[in-house]
C-alpha positions as a Markdown table, in Angstrom:
| # | Residue | x | y | z |
|---|---|---|---|---|
| 1 | Met | -1.8 | 5.4 | -0.3 |
| 2 | Leu | -4.3 | 3.7 | -2.5 |
| 3 | Ala | -4.5 | -0.2 | -3.5 |
| 4 | Asp | -6.7 | -2.3 | -6.1 |
| 5 | Thr | -6.9 | 0.2 | -9.0 |
| 6 | His | -7.5 | -2.7 | -11.4 |
| 7 | Ile | -6.9 | -0.3 | -14.3 |
| 8 | Pro | -8.0 | -0.8 | -17.0 |
| 9 | Asp | -10.6 | -3.7 | -16.1 |
| 10 | Val | -12.6 | -1.7 | -13.7 |
| 11 | Ala | -12.1 | 2.2 | -14.8 |
| 12 | Glu | -10.1 | 3.5 | -17.9 |
| 13 | Glu | -7.5 | 5.9 | -15.5 |
| 14 | Leu | -7.4 | 7.0 | -12.0 |
| 15 | Pro | -10.7 | 9.1 | -10.4 |
| 16 | Ser | -9.2 | 12.6 | -11.0 |
| 17 | Glu | -10.1 | 13.5 | -7.1 |
| 18 | Ile | -7.2 | 11.3 | -6.3 |
| 19 | Thr | -4.9 | 14.5 | -7.3 |
| 20 | Arg | -6.9 | 16.6 | -5.0 |
| 21 | Ala | -6.1 | 14.1 | -2.2 |
| 22 | Phe | -2.4 | 13.6 | -2.4 |
| 23 | His | -1.8 | 17.2 | -2.8 |
| 24 | Gly | 1.3 | 17.5 | -1.1 |
| 25 | Val | 1.9 | 14.3 | -0.3 |
| 26 | Asp | 5.6 | 13.2 | 0.2 |
| 27 | Leu | 5.4 | 10.1 | -0.4 |
| 28 | Ile | 2.5 | 7.8 | -2.8 |
| 29 | Leu | 2.4 | 3.8 | -1.8 |
| 30 | His | 0.5 | 1.9 | -4.1 |
| 31 | Ala | -0.9 | -1.4 | -2.1 |
| 32 | Gly | -0.9 | -3.8 | -5.3 |
| 33 | Asp | -3.1 | -4.9 | -7.9 |
| 34 | Ile | -2.2 | -2.0 | -10.2 |
| 35 | Tyr | -2.6 | -3.9 | -13.5 |
| 36 | Asp | -1.3 | -1.2 | -16.1 |
| 37 | Pro | 2.1 | 0.5 | -14.8 |
| 38 | Ser | 1.1 | 3.7 | -16.2 |
| 39 | Val | -0.9 | 4.0 | -13.3 |
| 40 | Leu | 2.4 | 4.4 | -11.3 |
| 41 | Asp | 3.5 | 6.9 | -14.1 |
| 42 | Asp | 0.3 | 9.1 | -13.3 |
| 43 | Leu | 1.0 | 8.9 | -9.5 |
| 44 | Glu | 4.9 | 9.8 | -10.0 |
| 45 | Arg | 3.1 | 13.2 | -11.3 |
| 46 | Met | 2.3 | 14.3 | -7.9 |
| 47 | Ala | 4.8 | 12.4 | -5.6 |
| 48 | Pro | 7.6 | 9.8 | -5.6 |
| 49 | Val | 5.6 | 6.4 | -5.6 |
| 50 | Leu | 6.3 | 2.6 | -4.4 |
| 51 | Ala | 4.4 | -0.2 | -4.9 |
| 52 | Ser | 3.5 | -3.8 | -3.8 |
| 53 | Arg | 3.1 | -6.5 | -6.3 |
| 54 | Gly | -0.4 | -7.9 | -6.1 |
| 55 | Asp | -1.8 | -11.1 | -6.9 |
| 56 | Asp | -2.8 | -10.0 | -10.6 |
| 57 | Asp | 0.2 | -8.1 | -11.3 |
| 58 | Tyr | 3.0 | -10.3 | -12.0 |
| 59 | Leu | 3.2 | -10.2 | -15.3 |
| 60 | Ser | 2.7 | -6.1 | -16.0 |
| 61 | Thr | 4.9 | -4.8 | -13.4 |
| 62 | Gln | 8.1 | -7.5 | -13.5 |
| 63 | Arg | 10.7 | -4.9 | -14.6 |
| 64 | Asp | 9.7 | -1.8 | -12.9 |
| 65 | Glu | 11.8 | -0.9 | -10.0 |
| 66 | Arg | 9.0 | 0.7 | -7.8 |
| 67 | Val | 7.4 | -2.5 | -7.5 |
| 68 | Arg | 8.1 | -5.4 | -4.8 |
| 69 | Glu | 6.4 | -8.1 | -3.4 |
| 70 | Lys | 7.5 | -6.2 | 0.2 |
| 71 | His | 9.2 | -3.0 | 1.0 |
| 72 | Val | 10.0 | -1.7 | 4.5 |
| 73 | Leu | 10.6 | 1.5 | 5.2 |
| 74 | Lys | 11.9 | 3.4 | 8.1 |
| 75 | Ile | 9.8 | 6.8 | 8.8 |
| 76 | Glu | 10.4 | 8.8 | 11.9 |
| 77 | Gly | 11.5 | 6.2 | 14.0 |
| 78 | Leu | 8.6 | 3.9 | 12.9 |
| 79 | Thr | 9.0 | 0.5 | 10.9 |
| 80 | Leu | 6.1 | 0.5 | 8.2 |
| 81 | Trp | 6.1 | -2.9 | 6.1 |
| 82 | Phe | 3.9 | -2.4 | 2.6 |
| 83 | Val | 2.8 | -5.4 | 1.2 |
| 84 | His | -0.4 | -6.4 | -1.0 |
| 85 | Glu | -2.0 | -9.4 | 0.9 |
| 86 | Arg | -2.3 | -8.9 | 4.9 |
| 87 | Ala | -1.9 | -12.4 | 4.9 |
| 88 | Tyr | 1.7 | -11.9 | 3.9 |
| 89 | Tyr | 2.6 | -10.0 | 6.8 |
| 90 | Phe | 1.6 | -13.4 | 9.5 |
| 91 | Gln | 4.2 | -15.3 | 6.9 |
| 92 | Ser | 6.9 | -13.2 | 7.1 |
| 93 | Ala | 6.6 | -12.8 | 10.8 |
| 94 | Trp | 6.7 | -16.4 | 11.3 |
| 95 | Thr | 9.9 | -16.9 | 8.9 |
| 96 | Gln | 11.3 | -14.1 | 10.6 |
| 97 | Ser | 11.3 | -15.6 | 14.3 |
| 98 | Arg | 13.2 | -18.7 | 12.5 |
| 99 | Val | 16.0 | -16.9 | 11.0 |
| 100 | Pro | 19.7 | -18.4 | 11.7 |
| 101 | Ile | 21.2 | -16.0 | 14.2 |
| 102 | Gly | 23.9 | -13.9 | 12.1 |
| 103 | Gln | 21.5 | -13.8 | 9.1 |
| 104 | Glu | 20.0 | -10.5 | 8.6 |
| 105 | Arg | 16.0 | -10.0 | 10.0 |
| 106 | Tyr | 14.1 | -7.3 | 9.5 |
| 107 | Asp | 12.4 | -5.3 | 12.6 |
| 108 | Phe | 8.9 | -6.3 | 13.6 |
| 109 | Pro | 6.5 | -3.3 | 11.9 |
| 110 | Asp | 4.7 | -0.6 | 14.0 |
| 111 | Val | 2.6 | -0.2 | 11.0 |
| 112 | Val | 1.5 | -3.1 | 7.8 |
| 113 | Val | -0.1 | -0.8 | 5.0 |
| 114 | Phe | -2.0 | -3.4 | 2.6 |
| 115 | Gly | -4.4 | -3.8 | -0.2 |
| 116 | His | -5.9 | -7.0 | -1.8 |
| 117 | Glu | -9.3 | -6.7 | 0.5 |
| 118 | His | -11.1 | -4.0 | -1.7 |
| 119 | Arg | -12.2 | -2.4 | 1.6 |
| 120 | Thr | -10.8 | 0.6 | 4.8 |
| 121 | Val | -9.4 | -1.3 | 7.6 |
| 122 | Glu | -7.6 | 0.4 | 10.5 |
| 123 | Gln | -7.2 | -2.3 | 13.2 |
| 124 | Arg | -4.4 | -2.6 | 15.8 |
| 125 | Ile | -3.3 | -6.4 | 16.4 |
| 126 | Asp | -0.1 | -6.7 | 19.1 |
| 127 | Asn | 0.5 | -3.4 | 18.7 |
| 128 | Ile | 1.0 | -3.5 | 15.0 |
| 129 | Leu | -1.4 | -0.9 | 13.2 |
| 130 | Phe | -2.8 | -2.6 | 10.2 |
| 131 | Val | -4.0 | -0.3 | 7.6 |
| 132 | Ser | -6.1 | -0.7 | 4.2 |
| 133 | Pro | -7.1 | 2.4 | 2.1 |
| 134 | Gly | -9.8 | 0.2 | 0.4 |
| 135 | Ser | -9.5 | 1.1 | -3.7 |
| 136 | Pro | -10.2 | 4.1 | -5.3 |
| 137 | Thr | -11.9 | 2.3 | -8.3 |
| 138 | Phe | -13.4 | -0.8 | -7.0 |
| 139 | Leu | -14.3 | -0.6 | -3.3 |
| 140 | Gly | -16.4 | -3.7 | -1.8 |
| 141 | Tyr | -15.8 | -4.7 | -5.7 |
| 142 | Gln | -18.2 | -2.0 | -6.8 |
| 143 | His | -17.1 | 0.2 | -9.6 |
| 144 | Gly | -17.2 | 3.9 | -9.3 |
| 145 | Pro | -15.4 | 6.3 | -6.8 |
| 146 | Gly | -14.0 | 4.7 | -3.4 |
| 147 | Thr | -11.2 | 5.6 | -1.0 |
| 148 | Val | -7.4 | 6.5 | -0.5 |
| 149 | Gly | -5.6 | 6.8 | 2.8 |
| 150 | Ile | -3.3 | 9.4 | 4.1 |
| 151 | Leu | -0.8 | 8.5 | 6.7 |
| 152 | Glu | 0.7 | 11.3 | 8.8 |
| 153 | Ile | 3.6 | 9.8 | 10.7 |
| 154 | Asn | 5.2 | 12.5 | 12.9 |
| 155 | Ser | 7.7 | 11.8 | 15.8 |
| 156 | Gly | 7.0 | 7.9 | 16.3 |
| 157 | Ser | 3.3 | 8.8 | 16.0 |
| 158 | Val | 0.9 | 7.7 | 13.1 |
| 159 | Asp | -2.5 | 9.1 | 12.0 |
| 160 | Val | -4.7 | 7.7 | 9.6 |
| 161 | His | -7.2 | 9.4 | 7.3 |
| 162 | Ile | -9.6 | 7.4 | 4.9 |
| 163 | Leu | -11.1 | 10.0 | 2.0 |
| 164 | Gln | -14.1 | 8.8 | 0.2 |
| 165 | Leu | -13.4 | 10.2 | -3.2 |
């Protein structure tokens, strides 16, 4: 997983170390502020890609089927929400609790993957694990090599690994 690449504004391309970091992964999650959809194409050469739409991505990613406001994934018995801004989770949770009976509602997540903050986060709140991989190009709003994350999900348990590039 990665977030906030801001390409080509802060870097011309993804750091080459990402290829090694994502070698053998089953799925790559990009948590928004992609800027240029070619970033998703580059990542897709490594593994299938899903992305959440960042607050700066509306025009550039409107027609890209890989990009949504929120993805809800069921993986190995866990429900994972994948969004750009962590605040979106709280708004969605509040809305869900008020859905009329008979209308579809999503399961509350076990894991929320998000970006937007340009910092790494691994925090548990009310039995929900919140994870941000930081940014490979703009960590802490500083230009240069940053971080990506690996989520290992097996039989209902999750391990998070943040990798410095």
